[in-house]
N, CA, C and O atoms as a GROMACS GRO file, in nm:
protein
  516
    1UNK      N    1   8.811  30.181  17.825
    1UNK     CA    2   8.821  30.038  17.841
    1UNK      C    3   8.940  30.009  17.931
    1UNK      O    4   9.050  30.059  17.907
    2UNK      N    5   8.919  29.929  18.033
    2UNK     CA    6   9.027  29.886  18.122
    2UNK      C    7   9.078  29.751  18.072
    2UNK      O    8   9.008  29.650  18.087
    3UNK      N    9   9.198  29.746  18.014
    3UNK     CA   10   9.256  29.622  17.964
    3UNK      C   11   9.332  29.556  18.078
    3UNK      O   12   9.420  29.618  18.138
    4UNK      N   13   9.298  29.430  18.108
    4UNK     CA   14   9.360  29.358  18.218
    4UNK      C   15   9.483  29.280  18.176
    4UNK      O   16   9.575  29.264  18.256
    5UNK      N   17   9.486  29.232  18.053
    5UNK     CA   18   9.604  29.168  17.997
    5UNK      C   19   9.587  29.165  17.847
    5UNK      O   20   9.480  29.197  17.796
    6UNK      N   21   9.692  29.126  17.776
    6UNK     CA   22   9.684  29.123  17.630
    6UNK      C   23   9.779  29.017  17.578
    6UNK      O   24   9.868  28.970  17.649
    7UNK      N   25   9.757  28.979  17.451
    7UNK     CA   26   9.850  28.889  17.384
    7UNK      C   27   9.840  28.911  17.235
    7UNK      O   28   9.740  28.964  17.186
    8UNK      N   29   9.940  28.869  17.163
    8UNK     CA   30   9.941  28.870  17.018
    8UNK      C   31   9.901  28.730  16.974
    8UNK      O   32   9.954  28.632  17.026
    9UNK      N   33   9.808  28.719  16.879
    9UNK     CA   34   9.763  28.590  16.829
    9UNK      C   35   9.821  28.567  16.690
    9UNK      O   36   9.814  28.655  16.604
   10UNK      N   37   9.876  28.450  16.668
   10UNK     CA   38   9.921  28.409  16.535
   10UNK      C   39   9.841  28.288  16.492
   10UNK      O   40   9.822  28.194  16.570
   11UNK      N   41   9.793  28.288  16.368
   11UNK     CA   42   9.723  28.174  16.309
   11UNK      C   43   9.809  28.129  16.190
   11UNK      O   44   9.781  28.165  16.076
   12UNK      N   45   9.912  28.049  16.216
   12UNK     CA   46  10.010  28.016  16.111
   12UNK      C   47   9.958  27.916  16.010
   12UNK      O   48   9.867  27.838  16.038
   13UNK      N   49  10.017  27.919  15.890
   13UNK     CA   50   9.983  27.822  15.786
   13UNK      C   51  10.025  27.682  15.829
   13UNK      O   52   9.958  27.585  15.796
   14UNK      N   53  10.136  27.670  15.903
   14UNK     CA   54  10.184  27.541  15.952
   14UNK      C   55  10.204  27.552  16.103
   14UNK      O   56  10.313  27.587  16.148
   15UNK      N   57  10.100  27.524  16.183
   15UNK     CA   58  10.108  27.544  16.327
   15UNK      C   59  10.222  27.469  16.395
   15UNK      O   60  10.288  27.525  16.482
   16UNK      N   61  10.246  27.345  16.358
   16UNK     CA   62  10.352  27.268  16.423
   16UNK      C   63  10.489  27.330  16.398
   16UNK      O   64  10.572  27.339  16.488
   17UNK      N   65  10.512  27.373  16.276
   17UNK     CA   66  10.639  27.440  16.244
   17UNK      C   67  10.655  27.566  16.328
   17UNK      O   68  10.763  27.593  16.381
   18UNK      N   69  10.547  27.643  16.342
   18UNK     CA   70  10.554  27.765  16.422
   18UNK      C   71  10.572  27.735  16.570
   18UNK      O   72  10.648  27.804  16.638
   19UNK      N   73  10.502  27.632  16.621
   19UNK     CA   74  10.520  27.595  16.762
   19UNK      C   75  10.665  27.557  16.789
   19UNK      O   76  10.724  27.600  16.888
   20UNK      N   77  10.723  27.477  16.699
   20UNK     CA   78  10.864  27.438  16.715
   20UNK      C   79  10.954  27.560  16.710
   20UNK      O   80  11.048  27.571  16.790
   21UNK      N   81  10.928  27.653  16.619
   21UNK     CA   82  11.012  27.772  16.606
   21UNK      C   83  11.011  27.853  16.735
   21UNK      O   84  11.118  27.885  16.789
   22UNK      N   85  10.893  27.888  16.786
   22UNK     CA   86  10.886  27.972  16.905
   22UNK      C   87  10.932  27.899  17.031
   22UNK      O   88  10.996  27.959  17.118
   23UNK      N   89  10.899  27.770  17.041
   23UNK     CA   90  10.936  27.693  17.160
   23UNK      C   91  11.082  27.647  17.154
   23UNK      O   92  11.158  27.669  17.248
   24UNK      N   93  11.120  27.582  17.044
   24UNK     CA   94  11.250  27.515  17.037
   24UNK      C   95  11.361  27.602  16.980
   24UNK      O   96  11.475  27.596  17.026
   25UNK      N   97  11.329  27.684  16.880
   25UNK     CA   98  11.432  27.767  16.818
   25UNK      C   99  11.455  27.894  16.898
   25UNK      O  100  11.568  27.924  16.937
   26UNK      N  101  11.347  27.969  16.923
   26UNK     CA  102  11.363  28.091  17.002
   26UNK      C  103  11.376  28.063  17.152
   26UNK      O  104  11.433  28.143  17.226
   27UNK      N  105  11.323  27.948  17.195
   27UNK     CA  106  11.334  27.912  17.336
   27UNK      C  107  11.236  27.984  17.427
   27UNK      O  108  11.264  28.001  17.546
   28UNK      N  109  11.122  28.029  17.372
   28UNK     CA  110  11.023  28.096  17.457
   28UNK      C  111  10.960  27.994  17.551
   28UNK      O  112  10.927  27.882  17.510
   29UNK      N  113  10.945  28.032  17.676
   29UNK     CA  114  10.882  27.944  17.775
   29UNK      C  115  10.732  27.936  17.750
   29UNK      O  116  10.669  28.036  17.713
   30UNK      N  117  10.675  27.817  17.769
   30UNK     CA  118  10.532  27.797  17.748
   30UNK      C  119  10.458  27.837  17.875
   30UNK      O  120  10.487  27.786  17.984
   31UNK      N  121  10.362  27.927  17.861
   31UNK     CA  122  10.276  27.968  17.971
   31UNK      C  123  10.165  27.866  17.991
   31UNK      O  124  10.137  27.824  18.104
   32UNK      N  125  10.099  27.825  17.879
   32UNK     CA  126   9.993  27.726  17.887
   32UNK      C  127   9.973  27.660  17.752
   32UNK      O  128  10.008  27.715  17.648
   33UNK      N  129   9.913  27.542  17.757
   33UNK     CA  130   9.878  27.465  17.638
   33UNK      C  131   9.730  27.434  17.648
   33UNK      O  132   9.678  27.407  17.756
   34UNK      N  133   9.660  27.437  17.533
   34UNK     CA  134   9.517  27.410  17.535
   34UNK      C  135   9.476  27.344  17.405
   34UNK      O  136   9.552  27.343  17.308
   35UNK      N  137   9.357  27.290  17.403
   35UNK     CA  138   9.304  27.231  17.283
   35UNK      C  139   9.342  27.086  17.268
   35UNK      O  140   9.390  27.024  17.363
   36UNK      N  141   9.321  27.030  17.149
   36UNK     CA  142   9.345  26.887  17.127
   36UNK      C  143   9.494  26.853  17.138
   36UNK      O  144   9.578  26.931  17.093
   37UNK      N  145   9.527  26.737  17.196
   37UNK     CA  146   9.668  26.699  17.213
   37UNK      C  147   9.745  26.688  17.082
   37UNK      O  148   9.865  26.713  17.078
   38UNK      N  149   9.676  26.650  16.973
   38UNK     CA  150   9.744  26.635  16.845
   38UNK      C  151   9.765  26.767  16.771
   38UNK      O  152   9.840  26.770  16.673
   39UNK      N  153   9.700  26.874  16.814
   39UNK     CA  154   9.715  27.005  16.750
   39UNK      C  155   9.690  27.114  16.855
   39UNK      O  156   9.597  27.193  16.840
   40UNK      N  157   9.774  27.119  16.959
   40UNK     CA  158   9.746  27.212  17.069
   40UNK      C  159   9.776  27.357  17.033
   40UNK      O  160   9.858  27.387  16.946
   41UNK      N  161   9.707  27.446  17.102
   41UNK     CA  162   9.744  27.586  17.098
   41UNK      C  163   9.844  27.608  17.211
   41UNK      O  164   9.830  27.550  17.319
   42UNK      N  165   9.943  27.690  17.186
   42UNK     CA  166  10.042  27.722  17.289
   42UNK      C  167  10.042  27.871  17.312
   42UNK      O  168  10.034  27.950  17.218
   43UNK      N  169  10.053  27.911  17.439
   43UNK     CA  170  10.069  28.051  17.476
   43UNK      C  171  10.207  28.062  17.538
   43UNK      O  172  10.237  27.994  17.637
   44UNK      N  173  10.290  28.146  17.480
   44UNK     CA  174  10.427  28.164  17.528
   44UNK      C  175  10.440  28.293  17.608
   44UNK      O  176  10.371  28.391  17.580
   45UNK      N  177  10.528  28.292  17.706
   45UNK     CA  178  10.565  28.416  17.773
   45UNK      C  179  10.639  28.502  17.671
   45UNK      O  180  10.724  28.452  17.597
   46UNK      N  181  10.608  28.629  17.668
   46UNK     CA  182  10.671  28.723  17.576
   46UNK      C  183  10.700  28.850  17.656
   46UNK      O  184  10.631  28.951  17.640
   47UNK      N  185  10.803  28.843  17.740
   47UNK     CA  186  10.829  28.954  17.831
   47UNK      C  187  10.709  28.970  17.921
   47UNK      O  188  10.660  28.871  17.976
   48UNK      N  189  10.659  29.092  17.938
   48UNK     CA  190  10.540  29.111  18.021
   48UNK      C  191  10.410  29.076  17.949
   48UNK      O  192  10.303  29.085  18.009
   49UNK      N  193  10.417  29.036  17.822
   49UNK     CA  194  10.299  28.998  17.745
   49UNK      C  195  10.305  28.852  17.706
   49UNK      O  196  10.385  28.776  17.760
   50UNK      N  197  10.221  28.813  17.611
   50UNK     CA  198  10.213  28.675  17.567
   50UNK      C  199  10.203  28.668  17.415
   50UNK      O  200  10.154  28.762  17.351
   51UNK      N  201  10.248  28.557  17.358
   51UNK     CA  202  10.231  28.526  17.218
   51UNK      C  203  10.161  28.393  17.211
   51UNK      O  204  10.210  28.294  17.265
   52UNK      N  205  10.046  28.387  17.145
   52UNK     CA  206   9.972  28.262  17.128
   52UNK      C  207   9.985  28.214  16.986
   52UNK      O  208   9.961  28.289  16.891
   53UNK      N  209  10.024  28.088  16.968
   53UNK     CA  210  10.030  28.024  16.837
   53UNK      C  211   9.927  27.913  16.839
   53UNK      O  212   9.944  27.815  16.911
   54UNK      N  213   9.821  27.927  16.760
   54UNK     CA  214   9.713  27.829  16.760
   54UNK      C  215   9.634  27.839  16.631
   54UNK      O  216   9.642  27.940  16.560
   55UNK      N  217   9.560  27.736  16.600
   55UNK     CA  218   9.476  27.738  16.482
   55UNK      C  219   9.558  27.736  16.355
   55UNK      O  220   9.679  27.714  16.358
   56UNK      N  221   9.491  27.759  16.242
   56UNK     CA  222   9.554  27.754  16.111
   56UNK      C  223   9.523  27.881  16.035
   56UNK      O  224   9.410  27.928  16.033
   57UNK      N  225   9.625  27.937  15.970
   57UNK     CA  226   9.607  28.053  15.885
   57UNK      C  227   9.560  28.011  15.747
   57UNK      O  228   9.564  27.894  15.712
   58UNK      N  229   9.516  28.108  15.669
   58UNK     CA  230   9.459  28.080  15.538
   58UNK      C  231   9.563  28.064  15.428
   58UNK      O  232   9.541  27.989  15.333
   59UNK      N  233   9.674  28.134  15.438
   59UNK     CA  234   9.770  28.133  15.328
   59UNK      C  235   9.904  28.073  15.368
   59UNK      O  236   9.923  28.027  15.480
   60UNK      N  237   9.997  28.076  15.272
   60UNK     CA  238  10.129  28.020  15.298
   60UNK      C  239  10.199  28.093  15.412
   60UNK      O  240  10.271  28.030  15.490
   61UNK      N  241  10.179  28.221  15.424
   61UNK     CA  242  10.246  28.298  15.528
   61UNK      C  243  10.161  28.310  15.654
   61UNK      O  244  10.199  28.380  15.747
   62UNK      N  245  10.047  28.242  15.659
   62UNK     CA  246   9.960  28.255  15.774
   62UNK      C  247   9.877  28.382  15.765
   62UNK      O  248   9.883  28.453  15.665
   63UNK      N  249   9.801  28.408  15.866
   63UNK     CA  250   9.716  28.527  15.863
   63UNK      C  251   9.778  28.638  15.946
   63UNK      O  252   9.876  28.616  16.018
   64UNK      N  253   9.722  28.756  15.935
   64UNK     CA  254   9.774  28.871  16.008
   64UNK      C  255   9.759  28.851  16.158
   64UNK      O  256   9.665  28.785  16.203
   65UNK      N  257   9.853  28.907  16.235
   65UNK     CA  258   9.838  28.900  16.381
   65UNK      C  259   9.709  28.970  16.424
   65UNK      O  260   9.658  29.058  16.356
   66UNK      N  261   9.659  28.928  16.540
   66UNK     CA  262   9.541  28.988  16.600
   66UNK      C  263   9.577  29.034  16.740
   66UNK      O  264   9.675  28.987  16.798
   67UNK      N  265   9.498  29.124  16.794
   67UNK     CA  266   9.516  29.165  16.933
   67UNK      C  267   9.417  29.088  17.019
   67UNK      O  268   9.302  29.067  16.981
   68UNK      N  269   9.463  29.045  17.135
   68UNK     CA  270   9.382  28.973  17.235
   68UNK      C  271   9.381  29.060  17.358
   68UNK      O  272   9.485  29.082  17.420
   69UNK      N  273   9.264  29.108  17.395
   69UNK     CA  274   9.253  29.200  17.508
   69UNK      C  275   9.156  29.144  17.611
   69UNK      O  276   9.038  29.123  17.581
   70UNK      N  277   9.204  29.120  17.730
   70UNK     CA  278   9.117  29.072  17.837
   70UNK      C  279   9.048  29.192  17.902
   70UNK      O  280   9.112  29.290  17.939
   71UNK      N  281   8.916  29.182  17.914
   71UNK     CA  282   8.836  29.287  17.977
   71UNK      C  283   8.750  29.226  18.087
   71UNK      O  284   8.736  29.104  18.094
   72UNK      N  285   8.694  29.309  18.171
   72UNK     CA  286   8.612  29.258  18.281
   72UNK      C  287   8.476  29.205  18.235
   72UNK      O  288   8.429  29.103  18.286
   73UNK      N  289   8.413  29.274  18.137
   73UNK     CA  290   8.276  29.240  18.098
   73UNK      C  291   8.262  29.256  17.946
   73UNK      O  292   8.244  29.368  17.897
   74UNK      N  293   8.270  29.146  17.873
   74UNK     CA  294   8.263  29.152  17.727
   74UNK      C  295   8.129  29.206  17.680
   74UNK      O  296   8.124  29.284  17.586
   75UNK      N  297   8.022  29.166  17.744
   75UNK     CA  298   7.889  29.211  17.698
   75UNK      C  299   7.871  29.362  17.716
   75UNK      O  300   7.810  29.428  17.632
   76UNK      N  301   7.923  29.415  17.825
   76UNK     CA  302   7.917  29.560  17.845
   76UNK      C  303   8.000  29.632  17.739
   76UNK      O  304   7.959  29.736  17.687
   77UNK      N  305   8.117  29.577  17.706
   77UNK     CA  306   8.200  29.636  17.600
   77UNK      C  307   8.130  29.624  17.465
   77UNK      O  308   8.141  29.715  17.382
   78UNK      N  309   8.058  29.514  17.442
   78UNK     CA  310   7.984  29.498  17.317
   78UNK      C  311   7.882  29.610  17.301
   78UNK      O  312   7.874  29.673  17.196
   79UNK      N  313   7.806  29.635  17.406
   79UNK     CA  314   7.705  29.742  17.399
   79UNK      C  315   7.771  29.877  17.373
   79UNK      O  316   7.725  29.954  17.288
   80UNK      N  317   7.878  29.905  17.445
   80UNK     CA  318   7.946  30.033  17.432
   80UNK      C  319   8.008  30.050  17.294
   80UNK      O  320   7.992  30.155  17.231
   81UNK      N  321   8.078  29.948  17.246
   81UNK     CA  322   8.147  29.958  17.118
   81UNK      C  323   8.051  29.959  17.000
   81UNK      O  324   8.071  30.033  16.904
   82UNK      N  325   7.945  29.877  17.006
   82UNK     CA  326   7.845  29.877  16.900
   82UNK      C  327   7.778  30.014  16.890
   82UNK      O  328   7.754  30.064  16.780
   83UNK      N  329   7.750  30.074  17.004
   83UNK     CA  330   7.689  30.208  17.005
   83UNK      C  331   7.785  30.313  16.947
   83UNK      O  332   7.741  30.416  16.894
   84UNK      N  333   7.914  30.286  16.957
   84UNK     CA  334   8.014  30.379  16.904
   84UNK      C  335   8.044  30.354  16.756
   84UNK      O  336   8.127  30.422  16.696
   85UNK      N  337   7.977  30.254  16.697
   85UNK     CA  338   7.996  30.227  16.555
   85UNK      C  339   8.112  30.136  16.521
   85UNK      O  340   8.151  30.127  16.405
   86UNK      N  341   8.168  30.068  16.620
   86UNK     CA  342   8.277  29.975  16.595
   86UNK      C  343   8.224  29.853  16.520
   86UNK      O  344   8.114  29.805  16.549
   87UNK      N  345   8.301  29.803  16.424
   87UNK     CA  346   8.263  29.684  16.349
   87UNK      C  347   8.278  29.561  16.438
   87UNK      O  348   8.390  29.525  16.476
   88UNK      N  349   8.166  29.497  16.469
   88UNK     CA  350   8.167  29.373  16.548
   88UNK      C  351   8.155  29.258  16.448
   88UNK      O  352   8.054  29.246  16.378
   89UNK      N  353   8.258  29.174  16.441
   89UNK     CA  354   8.256  29.064  16.345
   89UNK      C  355   8.203  28.935  16.406
   89UNK      O  356   8.167  28.842  16.334
   90UNK      N  357   8.198  28.929  16.538
   90UNK     CA  358   8.136  28.815  16.605
   90UNK      C  359   8.086  28.859  16.742
   90UNK      O  360   8.161  28.915  16.822
   91UNK      N  361   7.959  28.832  16.767
   91UNK     CA  362   7.894  28.869  16.892
   91UNK      C  363   7.958  28.794  17.010
   91UNK      O  364   8.020  28.690  16.989
   92UNK      N  365   7.943  28.844  17.132
   92UNK     CA  366   7.997  28.774  17.248
   92UNK      C  367   7.935  28.634  17.262
   92UNK      O  368   7.815  28.615  17.246
   93UNK      N  369   8.022  28.537  17.292
   93UNK     CA  370   7.973  28.402  17.319
   93UNK      C  371   8.078  28.326  17.400
   93UNK      O  372   8.198  28.353  17.392
   94UNK      N  373   8.029  28.230  17.477
   94UNK     CA  374   8.119  28.146  17.556
   94UNK      C  375   8.176  28.038  17.466
   94UNK      O  376   8.102  27.965  17.399
   95UNK      N  377   8.307  28.028  17.464
   95UNK     CA  378   8.376  27.933  17.379
   95UNK      C  379   8.389  27.798  17.449
   95UNK      O  380   8.377  27.790  17.571
   96UNK      N  381   8.414  27.690  17.372
   96UNK     CA  382   8.429  27.558  17.433
   96UNK      C  383   8.540  27.552  17.537
   96UNK      O  384   8.537  27.468  17.627
   97UNK      N  385   8.639  27.641  17.527
   97UNK     CA  386   8.749  27.642  17.624
   97UNK      C  387   8.717  27.728  17.746
   97UNK      O  388   8.802  27.746  17.833
   98UNK      N  389   8.595  27.779  17.754
   98UNK     CA  390   8.547  27.844  17.875
   98UNK      C  391   8.553  27.995  17.879
   98UNK      O  392   8.499  28.054  17.973
   99UNK      N  393   8.615  28.059  17.783
   99UNK     CA  394   8.623  28.205  17.784
   99UNK      C  395   8.505  28.265  17.707
   99UNK      O  396   8.450  28.201  17.617
  100UNK      N  397   8.467  28.386  17.743
  100UNK     CA  398   8.366  28.460  17.668
  100UNK      C  399   8.442  28.553  17.574
  100UNK      O  400   8.523  28.634  17.618
  101UNK      N  401   8.415  28.539  17.443
  101UNK     CA  402   8.489  28.616  17.344
  101UNK      C  403   8.395  28.693  17.252
  101UNK      O  404   8.283  28.650  17.223
  102UNK      N  405   8.444  28.807  17.206
  102UNK     CA  406   8.379  28.886  17.103
  102UNK      C  407   8.490  28.934  17.010
  102UNK      O  408   8.599  28.968  17.055
  103UNK      N  409   8.462  28.938  16.881
  103UNK     CA  410   8.561  28.983  16.785
  103UNK      C  411   8.517  29.115  16.723
  103UNK      O  412   8.401  29.133  16.687
  104UNK      N  413   8.612  29.206  16.712
  104UNK     CA  414   8.588  29.335  16.648
  104UNK      C  415   8.702  29.363  16.551
  104UNK      O  416   8.799  29.287  16.544
  105UNK      N  417   8.691  29.472  16.477
  105UNK     CA  418   8.798  29.515  16.388
  105UNK      C  419   8.826  29.662  16.409
  105UNK      O  420   8.737  29.740  16.439
  106UNK      N  421   8.954  29.698  16.393
  106UNK     CA  422   8.988  29.840  16.398
  106UNK      C  423   8.960  29.899  16.260
  106UNK      O  424   8.920  29.825  16.170
  107UNK      N  425   8.979  30.029  16.239
  107UNK     CA  426   8.945  30.091  16.110
  107UNK      C  427   9.022  30.034  15.991
  107UNK      O  428   8.975  30.044  15.878
  108UNK      N  429   9.139  29.975  16.016
  108UNK     CA  430   9.218  29.917  15.908
  108UNK      C  431   9.192  29.768  15.891
  108UNK      O  432   9.258  29.703  15.810
  109UNK      N  433   9.097  29.713  15.966
  109UNK     CA  434   9.064  29.572  15.954
  109UNK      C  435   9.146  29.480  16.043
  109UNK      O  436   9.134  29.358  16.031
  110UNK      N  437   9.228  29.535  16.132
  110UNK     CA  438   9.303  29.451  16.227
  110UNK      C  439   9.203  29.388  16.322
  110UNK      O  440   9.122  29.457  16.385
  111UNK      N  441   9.210  29.255  16.332
  111UNK     CA  442   9.116  29.185  16.419
  111UNK      C  443   9.158  29.196  16.565
  111UNK      O  444   9.276  29.185  16.599
  112UNK      N  445   9.059  29.218  16.650
  112UNK     CA  446   9.080  29.232  16.794
  112UNK      C  447   8.981  29.139  16.864
  112UNK      O  448   8.861  29.144  16.838
  113UNK      N  449   9.033  29.056  16.951
  113UNK     CA  450   8.950  28.964  17.027
  113UNK      C  451   8.938  29.020  17.169
  113UNK      O  452   9.039  29.036  17.238
  114UNK      N  453   8.816  29.050  17.211
  114UNK     CA  454   8.792  29.092  17.349
  114UNK      C  455   8.750  28.968  17.426
  114UNK      O  456   8.661  28.894  17.385
  115UNK      N  457   8.815  28.946  17.538
  115UNK     CA  458   8.798  28.822  17.613
  115UNK      C  459   8.764  28.852  17.758
  115UNK      O  460   8.826  28.937  17.822
  116UNK      N  461   8.666  28.780  17.810
  116UNK     CA  462   8.631  28.783  17.952
  116UNK      C  463   8.662  28.645  18.009
  116UNK      O  464   8.620  28.544  17.953
  117UNK      N  465   8.734  28.642  18.120
  117UNK     CA  466   8.762  28.515  18.187
  117UNK      C  467   8.658  28.501  18.299
  117UNK      O  468   8.667  28.570  18.400
  118UNK      N  469   8.560  28.410  18.281
  118UNK     CA  470   8.456  28.395  18.383
  118UNK      C  471   8.515  28.348  18.516
  118UNK      O  472   8.621  28.286  18.520
  119UNK      N  473   8.444  28.378  18.625
  119UNK     CA  474   8.489  28.339  18.757
  119UNK      C  475   8.509  28.188  18.771
  119UNK      O  476   8.594  28.144  18.847
  120UNK      N  477   8.431  28.109  18.696
  120UNK     CA  478   8.441  27.963  18.708
  120UNK      C  479   8.544  27.901  18.613
  120UNK      O  480   8.555  27.779  18.606
  121UNK      N  481   8.619  27.985  18.541
  121UNK     CA  482   8.718  27.934  18.446
  121UNK      C  483   8.847  27.896  18.519
  121UNK      O  484   8.896  27.970  18.604
  122UNK      N  485   8.901  27.781  18.483
  122UNK     CA  486   9.026  27.734  18.544
  122UNK      C  487   9.135  27.738  18.439
  122UNK      O  488   9.124  27.674  18.335
  123UNK      N  489   9.241  27.813  18.466
  123UNK     CA  490   9.356  27.817  18.375
  123UNK      C  491   9.444  27.698  18.404
  123UNK      O  492   9.480  27.672  18.519
  124UNK      N  493   9.479  27.626  18.298
  124UNK     CA  494   9.572  27.514  18.312
  124UNK      C  495   9.705  27.558  18.255
  124UNK      O  496   9.714  27.603  18.141
  125UNK      N  497   9.807  27.545  18.334
  125UNK     CA  498   9.941  27.578  18.286
  125UNK      C  499  10.001  27.455  18.218
  125UNK      O  500   9.952  27.343  18.234
  126UNK      N  501  10.108  27.478  18.142
  126UNK     CA  502  10.176  27.370  18.073
  126UNK      C  503  10.227  27.269  18.176
  126UNK      O  504  10.300  27.307  18.267
  127UNK      N  505  10.190  27.141  18.163
  127UNK     CA  506  10.231  27.040  18.260
  127UNK      C  507  10.382  27.016  18.261
  127UNK      O  508  10.435  26.959  18.356
  128UNK      N  509  10.452  27.058  18.157
  128UNK     CA  510  10.597  27.039  18.150
  128UNK      C  511  10.672  27.143  18.230
  128UNK      O  512  10.792  27.127  18.255
  129UNK      N  513  10.604  27.250  18.272
  129UNK     CA  514  10.676  27.356  18.345
  129UNK      C  515  10.659  27.341  18.494
  129UNK      O  516  10.712  27.421  18.571
   0.00000   0.00000   0.00000
């Protein structure tokens, strides 16, 4: 698998508190903002990688981190990984935000999101930067 980029995903129990912590307390620069204005997802620069804080976790401490791996062709990876016996928890599909995503799990249950950025997808950077 040729990984083109990656990020760590956090689904915190209190997204606004976590956004403030990473943005205002730690001072991480925002790479991009997406989703609804009243509850946006934020992607922060994290050295050569990224940290995304978005959505809501299930418990008080939030949910476990996930891996986000950008690949060239999600459907081709789906065929290859399914044939190899990898647990696919969600089939490839185009998301409302324009990316094609598939979810899998490693042997210990760590969630991994494989993402394809279609040619017609436009990345919007944070308007404040």
